[in-house]
N, C-alpha and C positions, 0 to 999 in steps of 0.2 A: 505494500499499500505506500510505505513512504521509504524512499530510497536516498541515502547520504552518500556522494561519492569522492573521495579525494578532498575533501572540504581542509579549507584554511581560512583564517580569519586573523586580521593583525588592526591593532588599535596604534594609532601614530607609530607606523612602520614597526610597532612591536610585536612578534609573533604572539598570538593568545590560543588560536586552536590550529592542530597540523595535521593534516592528512587524515581526517575523520571519515571514515566506512561505517555505515550504521544502516541495516535492513531490518525494515518493520511489517510482518505481514498482516494482513486484515484478521480483524478479531483476533489479536495477540494483546497482552500486556508486557512490554517491555520495559526493563529498567534502565536507568545511567546513576552509576554510584560513584562518587569520587568525594574528596576532602575539600574543604570550603576553599576557594581559589582555583579548583581544577581545570573550570571550564563549563561548568553543568548548564548553569543560567545564561552565559554567551552562547553557547550551542544553541537553546532553546530561540534564544533570540534572533539567531541567523535564520532557523526553520519559520518562523512567524512575520519575518521579513523588516523586522528593527535593526538589524544589521546586516549589510551588504558583504557578502563573503568576498573574499580575496581571490580564492581560486576553488572550483570543482562544481561539483552540481547537488540541486536538491529536485527529485524528482517526486513528485506526489500523483500518482495514477498515471496517467498521461500527461502529465502537466510539471514544466518545467518552474520553478519559482522563483529562481534567482532573481528575477528582475521584477517582480511584484511587489505592491507596496502592502501592510497588514491587513488593509480591509479588504483587498482583491483574495488575499491567502485564504482569511476567515471567510468568505463566501465560497472559495473550493471546499470547506466543509472539516477545517482544522482549527482550534480553539484551546487557548491557554488560560489555564486557572493558576493566576499568578503567587508568587512567594508573598506573602503576608495580607493577600485574599482581597487589599485594594479596592473594599465596598465605600461606597458613600454613606457614611455613616449618621447623617444630616436627613436623612429619606429613611421612608418606612422599606420592610422587608419585601412588601409588592411593588413597590416602586423599584427597588435594585433590582428585582426577579424580571420584570419587563423590561429595563434595562438591555439585558441580556439579549432580547428579540428587535433590537433597533435596526439590524438589516432587513426584518422579515416584514415584508408588505401583504402577506395574509393574514387578516385579524382573525380568522376563524383558527388558523393553525395555531398563531399566537394563543388563543384561548385553550386549545387543546393541550398545548406544553404546558401552559400555567396550570392546569389540574393535573397533568401528568406530575409537574414537580411538587405541588402542594400534597399528592398521594405519595409520590416517592419517600417526600421529606416531610412526613406530618407534621414534626415539631415546627416547621416552618409555616404551616396550615393555623397553627395555633397561636403562632408569634406574628403573622403577616401585616398588621397595623402597627406593630411596634417599631421604633426606630432602628435601623440597623446596628447603632452602634451601642444599644442596649443589651446586643445578644451576647452571650458568653463566647469565647473563643470556639470553642466545637460548632454551635451553630453559626457563628460568622463562616467557617469555613464549610459547611453545609450550603449556607446560602452562596457563597463564591460558587461551588460546583454547579448548585440548581441554576445562579445566572448564567454560567458558561452554557450549560445544556438548552437554554431557550433559545441559542440557535440552531439547534437540530445538528451537531456536529456529527460528524462520522468516525474523527479523530480525534481525540481529546489528550492534550497535554497537562500534566499536573506539576506543579515546582512546588516543591518542599510542601505539601498537603497537610502533616501532622506537626509541623513546626510551632512550639510553643504551647501543644495539646497536653492534657493529662494522660497518663495510660489508657484509661477507659476509651476518652475520646478516641485516641489514637485507634485502637482496636474497633472503634464503630466507622471509622474514615476507611479503614481497610475492607469492612465488610461493604461500605459503598462500592470500594474498587472493584470487588468480585463481582458484585451484581453487574455494574457496568459492563466490564468487559465480557458478558453473554452477547452483547450490543453495540459495544463500540471498540474501537482500537485505542489501546493507551499505551501512553510516553510517560513513564513516572520517573520525576527526579524527587530522591528522598534519601534523608541523611540515616533513617533506622535501614541500616542494611540487613539486618537478620531479618524481620519482617517482610520488607521489599523482596527479597530475595526467595523467601517463602510464598510471597501472591503472585509474583510475575513468572511468565514464560522463560523469557531470553532476558540476559542481563550484560550489559557493558560497564567494564571500570576504566574510568577515565584520570588520569595522571596527569598533571602540567601538559594541562591541553593536549595530550595524545591518549587514544584507546590502547589498553596495556593489556586488557584481557575480556575476552566474550567469550559466553555459551550459554546454555542451561541454567538459571537462575538457580533452582535447586541443586544442582551440581556442585554449584560455584560456594554452596555453604559448605561444601568439605573441602575447599581449595585451601591448603597451606598458607598463601600468600593472602588470599581475602580472610581468612580467620585471624590472622595476627593483625592485618591492618586495618580492618574492618568490623571484624565482629568481638574482637580483644579477648580472642581466645588464645 
């Protein structure tokens, strides 16, 4: 569904990503694991068009994304749930939700997606008139995911969705990811390496802007390098 070929990205002539190759098949959950500063979020920004890559290609289906702006890429069916959620705290839960459908010109479809999200996230249905800023961290993350799904994407990118959440809410987020991957293709960037590898199909390990390891996610749980560097074993 998405293929990244020999991608490199430099910022002010300083190399940040080098020769990145990633393949993500339809209806799979693929994760990208790495330390802070390894280049994870930079790669996501290249995919969604916030950064223009220096070399290489990003192919989505039959479409070459290199020259497209973020809005055009979103229209192709790719949506990023950003790190830190980035909600409009002064707006209601419902207003935040509807903002996710701003590219959709079909009111009937928007209403259908809205009801689908309120059913999928019942806590949001009970909070829909509250200000987004009054929600707990876990509830805000659910709203951020629901807002992204309001554009009905085929390809969902999640950047650190469990950051700052309690262990209970971390578990809830991964339950949501398990349900979503039955219908969507997911690319997940996450610090919790153990849970991420346990819930994904394929994994890529990035260090200093380069992919240094890849393979079936659950198999990498037993990899010595991964255990020492990312699992603390």
